VEXDO-357541 format. One record per residue: x, y, z of N, C-alpha, C in turn; residue in one letter. Coordinates in steps of 0.1 Angstrom, whole numbers, plus 5000, padded with zeros to 4 digits. Layout:
# residues N
XYZXYZXYZA
...
***
This chain:
# residues 408
500849885000500050005000500950135000M
501950135009502850245009503550264996N
503950154990504650174977503750224966V
502450184967501550234957501250384959K
501150424972500850564974502050654970I
503250604972504450674968504550684953R
504150574946504150574931503150684926R
501950684932500950774927501450924930I
502050944941502451074945503551124935A
504551034932505551064923505051094908S
504051024904503451044891502751174890D
502051214901501251334900501951454904T
503151444910503951564914504251654902A
504751604891505051704880503851774875P
502651714875501451784870501051894881Y
501151854893500751954904501752074904L
503052054902503952164901503752244889S
503452184878503152254866501952344867G
500852284873499652364875499852484885A
500652454895500952564904501752674897F
502752644889503452744881502652824872A
501652754865500752834856499852924864I
499352884876498452974884499253084889L
500453064893501353164899501653274888L
501953224876502253314865500953404862A
499753344862498553414859498353524870I
498553484882498453584893499353694892A
500653664888501653774887501253874876I
500853814864500453904853499253984856V
498353934864497154014868497454124878S
498454104886498854204895500354224896S
500854284885502354294884502954384895P
502354494898502954594907503154534921E
502054474927502154414940503154294940S
503154224929504154114928505554164928S
505754274921507154324921507554374935F
506654444942507054494955507254384965Q
506454274964506654154972508054094969A
508354074957509654014953510854094957S
510654224956511754314961511954304976L
510854294983510954274998511654145001R
511354034995512053914997513553924993G
513853994982515254004978516054084988L
515454194993516154275003516454195015K
515554115020515754035032516853935030L
516853875018517853765015519253835014W
519353945006520653995003521254075015W
520454145022520954225034521254145046N
520654025047520753945060521253805057L
520453725050520653585049521953555042V
522253615031523453585023524653615031F
524853745035526153775042526353705055P
525253665062525353605075525653455074A
525053385065525253245064526353195055L
526853275046527853235036529153185043L
529753265053530953215059530753085067P
529653065073529352945081529152825072F
528552845060528352725051529652685045L
530552785042531852745036532652675047I
532652725059533352655070532852515073L
531552505072530952375074531452265065S
531452295052531852195042533352175043E
534152275046535552255047535952165059M
535252195070535552115082535051965080L
533951945073533451815071534451735062T
534951805052535951735043537251715050A
537651795059538951785066538951675077S
537751625080537651515090537351565104G
537251705106536951755120535651715124F
534651715115533251675119533251535124T
534051445118533951305122534651285136H
535751355138536351355151535451405162G
534751515159533751565169532551465170L
532251395160531151295160531551185170G
532751145171533151045181532951095195V
533251225198533051275211531551295214M
530751325204529351345207528551215204L
529151105202528450975199527550935211E
527950945224527050905234525750985234P
525851115232524651205231523751175220L
524351155208523551135196522950995196M
523650895201523150755200522050735211R
522350775223521450745234520250835236R
520450965232519351065234518551075221V
519251085209518551115197518450985188F
519150875192519050755184519650765170R
520750845169521350865156522850845157L
523550825145524950805146525650925151P
526850895157527651005163528051115153G
528251085141528651185131527651295130A
526351275134525351375133525551485144G
526551465153526751565164527251695158G
528151695148528551815142527451885134W
526651805128525551865120524451925129T
524251865141523351925151523952065155L
525252065158525852195162525652295151W
525852255138525752355127524352405126M
523352315128521952355127521552455138G
522152425150521852515161522452655159L
523552665153524352785153524252855139T
523852795128523752855115522352855109T
521452775115520152765110520052645100G
518752625095518452515086519252505074F
519752615067520552595055521852525059P
522552565070523752495074523552355078G
522452325085522152195090521852105078G
521052155068520752065057522052035049A
522852135047524152105040525052005047Q
525052015060525851915068525251775066G
523951765066523351635064523651585050V
523651675040523951635027525451585026L
526351645032527751605032527851465038Q
527251435050527351305056526751205047L
525551235040524951135032525751105020H
526451205014527251185002528451095006K
528951105018530151025022529650885026Q
528350855027527950725031527950705046G
528050825054528050815068526650785074S
525650815067524250795072523450745061I
522350665064521450615054520350715051T
519550685041518450775037517550795049D
517150695056516250705068516850795078K
518150765081518850855091519050995087E
519151015074519251155069517951225071A
516851165069515551225071515351265086G
515651175095515551195109516551305114R
517751305109518751405112518351545107L
517851545095517451675089516351735097A
515351655103514351715111514851755124A
515951695130516551725142517251855141L
518051875131518951995130518252115123V
516952115121516252215115515952325125H
516752425126516552535135516652675127F
516052775133516252905128517552955131A
518153045123519453095125519453185137S
520553185146520653285157520653425152P
521253445140521253575134519753625132V
518953535128517453575126516853605139T
517053525149516453545162516953665170L
518253675170518853785179518853915172L
519153925159519354055153518054095146I
517454005138516254045130515054055140V
514753945147513553935155513754025168V
514853995175515054065188515254215186G
516154255178516554395177515654475167V
515554425155514854495145513354495146A
512854375150511354365150510754395164F
511354335175510854355188511554465196L
512654515190513454625197513954585211H
514254465213514654415226515654295224S
516954315226517954205225517554095235P
517054135247516754035257515653935251A
514653995244513653915239514153815228A
515153865221515853775211516453655218G
517153685229517853575236516753475242Y
515653535247514653445252514053355242G
513753405230513253325219514253225214L
515553265214516553165210516653055219L
516653085232516752975242515552875241A
514352935240513152845239513252775226I
513652835215513752765202514652645203H
515852665209516852555210516252445219W
515752485231515252385240514152305235L
513152365228512052295222512452205211S
513452245203513952165192514652035197G
515452055208516151945213515151845220L
514151905226513151825233512351735222L
512151795211511451725200512351605195V
513651635194514651535190514751415200G
514451445212514351335222513151255222F
511951325220510651255221510251185209T
510651235197510251165184510751025183V
511950995186512350855186511650765196P
511250815207510450745217509050715211L
508450815204507150795199507150695187L
508250695179508350605168508850465172R
509450455184510050335188511250305181G
512050405178513350385170514350325179S
515050215174516150155182517350245183P
518150215193519350295195520250275183Q
520950375179521850365167523050275171A
523550195162524650115165525950185168P
526950115173528150185176528750245163E
529550345165530050425154530450345142Q
529750365131529950275119530250355107K
530550485109530650575098532050575091I
533050515097534350525091534650405083Y
534750425071534950305062536350255063V
536450115063537650045064538350075077Q
537650095087538250125100538449995108S
539649965113539949855121540149895136N
539850015139540150065153538950025162S
539149945172538049905181537750025190P
536450015194535950125203536550125216N
537250025220537850015234539150105234K
539650145223540850225224540550365230K
541650435235541350565241540650665232P
539950755238539150845231539950925221L
541150975226541951065217542350985205Y
542750855206543150775195541950755185T
540750735190539650715181539250845174R
539450965180539151085174540051115163V
541351095166542451125155542251025144V
541950905147541850805136540650835127H
539550875133538350905125538551025117A
539151135122539451255114540451225103A
541451145105542451115095541851035084T
541050935088540550845077539550925068E
538751005075537751085067538451185057A
539551245062540351335054540951265042R
541451145044542051065033540951025023L
539850995028538750945020538251055011Q
538351185016537951295007538951324997D
540151345001541351344991541551474983G
540751574985540851704978541951784984R
542651864975543651954980542952074986S
543752164993543052275000542452374990F
543152394978542552484968541352434962G
541352304959540152244953538952244963K
539352214976538252214986537652354989L
538552454989538052594991537152634979L
537552604967536752644955535352564955G
535452434958534152364959533252404970D
533852444981533052494993532352624990S
533052714984532452844980531352824970V
531652744959530652724949529452654954G
529552554962528452484968527652574977S
528352654986527652734995526852844988S
527452904978526753014970525552954963V
525652834957524552774950523452744960Q
523752694972522652664982521952794986N
522752904988522153024992521353084981L
521753064968520853104957519553034957M
519552904961518352834962517452894973I
518052924984517352984995516753124991V
517553204984517053334979515853314970G
515953224960514853204951513553164958G
513653074968512453034975511953154983Y
512753234989512253344997511553444988M
512153474976511453574967510153514962I
510153384958508953324953507853324964M
508153294976507153284986506653424991F
507553524990507053654992505953694982A
506153654970505153684960503853604963V
504053474966502853394969502053444981V
502753494991502053555003501253674998I
501853754990501153874985499953834977S
500053734969498953684960497753634969I
498153544979497153484988496453594995V
497153695000496453805007495553884998Q
495953894985495053964976493853894973G
493953754971492753674968491853654980L
492453644992491753615004491953735014L
491453845012491753965021491253935036P
490253855038489753825051490653735059D
491653665052492553575059493553655067L
493753625080494753695088496153685082P
496753805081498153805075499153725084E
498953725097499853645105499753495102I
498553445098498453305095499153275082L
498953365072499553335059501053345059T
501553445065503053465066503653355075S
503053335086503553235096503653095090G
502653055082502652925076503652905064L
503853015057504553005045506053045045L
506353155053507753195052508153255066E
509353205071509653225085510053375087I
510753445078511153575081510053675080H
509253665070508053755068507053725079L
506853595083505953565094506453615107G
507753615110508253665122508053815123A
508253885111507954025111506554065114H
505553995108504154025111503853995125T
504253875131503953845144504653935154L
505753985151506454075160505754205161S
505154255150504354375151503154355160E
502554245159501354215168501754205182V
502954145185503454135199503654275205S
504254365197504554495202503354585205I
502354575196501154655197500054595205T
500254475211499254415219498954495231A
497754535234497454635245497454565258P
497254435259497154365272498354275273V
498854265286500054185288499854045284A
498653985288498353845284498253825269S
497753925262497653915248499053925241A
499854015247501254015242501953885244G
501753825256502453695258501953585248M
500653585246500053495236500653515222F
500853645218501453675205502853625205S
503653645216505053595216505053445215L
504053375221504053235220503753185205A
502853265199502553235185503853255176L
504553365179505853395172506853275174L
506953235186507853125189507452995182S
506052975181505552855174505852865159A
505752985154505953005139507452975136A
508353025145509752995144510052845144L
509352775153509552635153509052565141G
507952605136507352555123508252585112W
508752705111509752765102509152785088S
507952745085507352785072507552685061G
506652675052506752585040507952615031L
508252745031509452785023510652715027C
510952715040512152655046512052505044A
510852445045510752295043511152265029H
510652335019510952305005512452325002L
513052425009514452445007515252315012Q
514852265023515552145028515252025019V
514052015014513751905005514551914992M
514752034987515552054975517052014977T
517652064988519052044991519251894993V
518351825000518451685003517651594994L
517551634982516751554972517351414970K
518651404970519351274968519051174979S
518751224991518451135003517051095003A
516151144994514751094993514051115006Q
514151225012513451255025511951275022I
511151215030509651225029509151355036R
508251415030507851555034506951545047F
505951455047505051445057505651415071L
506551315073507151295086507951415090P
508651485080509451605083508551715088F
507451735081506451845085505851815099A
505651685102505051645115506051685126A
507351665124508251705134508351855136V
508151925125508152075126506952125133R
505752055131504552095139504752065154L
505451955157505651925171506652035177L
507652075170508552175174507752305177H
506852345168506152465170505252455183G
504652335185503752315197504652325210L
505752255210506652265222507052415224Y
507452485214507852615215506752705221A
505552685216504352765221504152745236F
504252615240503952585254505152635263I
506352615259507552655267507552815268L
507152885257507153025258506153075269T
504953015269504053055280504553025294L
505352915295505752865308507052945312V
508052955303509353005307509653145303L
508753215297509053355292509453445304W
508553455314508853545325510153515332R
510453385335511753355341512953395333P
512853375319513953425311514053575311F
512953645311512953785310513353855324M
513453765334513953825347515353855347S
516153795337517553825336517653975331I
518554045337518654185333519254205319Q
518654285311519154315298520554365298E
520954425309522254485309523354385309A
523154255313524154155313524254085300V
523354115290523454045278524154135268L
525054075259525754155249524754195239P
524854325235523954375224524654365211T
524054295202524554275188524354395180F
523254465182522954585174521954665182A
521854795178520854875184519654895175S
518554925180517354945172517555045161P
518455145164518655255154519255195141E
519955085142520555025130519554965121T
518354935126517354875118516554975111A
516454975098515655065090514654995083Q
513355025086512254955080512354805080A
512854755091512954605093514054535086G
515054615080516154545073517454585080W
518454495080519654515087520754535077I
521654635081522754665072523854555072R
524754555062525754465062526654475074F
526954595078527854625089527354565102S
526054565104525454505116525654355116T
525454295105525654145105527054105107V
527954175100529354125101529954165115W
529554275121530054315134529654215145S
528554145142528054045152528653915151S
529453885140529953755138530953705149I
531853795155532653745166531853705178P
530753775181529953735192529253605189S
528853585177528153465173529153345174L
530353365170531353255171531553225186F
531553325195531653295209530453215214G
529253245209528053165213528153025207L
528753005196528852875190529852795198Q
530952855203531952785211531252735224F
530552825231529852785243528852675241L
528152675230527152575227527952435224L
528952445217529752315214530252265227M
530752345236531352305249530152235257L
529052295257527852245264527452105259S
527452085246527151955240528151855243L
529451895243530451795247530451755261L
530151855270529951815284528751725287M
527651755280526551665281526751525276L
527551515265527851385260528751315269S
529751385275530651325285529851275297A
528951345302528151305313527351175310V
526751175298525951055294526950935293I
528150955287529050845286529550795300A
529750885309530150845323529050765330A
527750815328526650745334526550605328V
526650595315526550465309527650365313T
528850425315530050335319529750285333F
529350365342529150315356527950225357F
526950255349525750165349526150025344R
526950015334527449885329528349815339R
529149895346530149835355529449775367R
528449835372527849795385526549705382F
526149695370524949605367525449455367D
***
């Protein structure tokens, strides 16, 4: 039955996409001015923020993956990935990339591991759902500073976004009954037993992965830049197209709430609309509910982001419905945690938080190049702290497992 359903879906997909393209072209021709303004809005957001903020991280991700660093880190994060998320240890690096660069970096990391044969198609789908996070640049600078005019609010949303996503990664394998991932199996032709010292296994994994890649530094740098720019061009095309789609939907259905349309379809435009509602909410409880909706929209991340991941990971044959179900659960957890944890998070004084940008640098909701690039050192520091936290958590899990086996 499942095979038959997949065959029908694959046969009808080209016709559905063709029909959608024809309807979209008709809508654009019938309303060219509004479509142009919408596409210009999506282009500005992509060019002023997404492209300059994510390009260096995507290049770094591919270079570190090819150099073997990701595989060495995967050995250290194997207890966390195997026992908590039921995935191979190599996904530890990809989880870190998703948390710190957003879903474009996470999807590219999954693609690299899948190309190397480190994970199967099924594991790629589960890992892609786990590492699908909004970029800290989006939450701290765009939503926190430019939209809500509060860096503290950006930190609160980021903490809840990370916490709810990791909670989803823990609960989904339990609901599916997924077995624990086998011992580290990703290193081809490896004769190093797992009982050897950790340092030896880390160096062996990194060395073998680097030899398997085999590219020189110049070739690797060129390929990384080309691949990263190509992926970001895909992201930009989707953002521009969905900005036009949102404008068309709102024109055809004027009674449909704008927050619903934007929140379901595109994460950046949806965050902008929901942030305006949160700021203008006259009652404190209404403002809290609006922030919870904003947090849920960030967890859902929009159909635009979903299709971007599906496009990047086309070779892994990831199924859309299970992926979307995980995103819905992320949004639900984020909504509940925002209502429960928002006031404790906001009790932290804003003065103790580093300010990435001031509201004056945001003009009409867009961020300048200088604002994004000046924030990169602070974001690297945040990434380092997050990596350290993941390594410590993995070490604790490994220690607990060791003592449990020894005394059982």
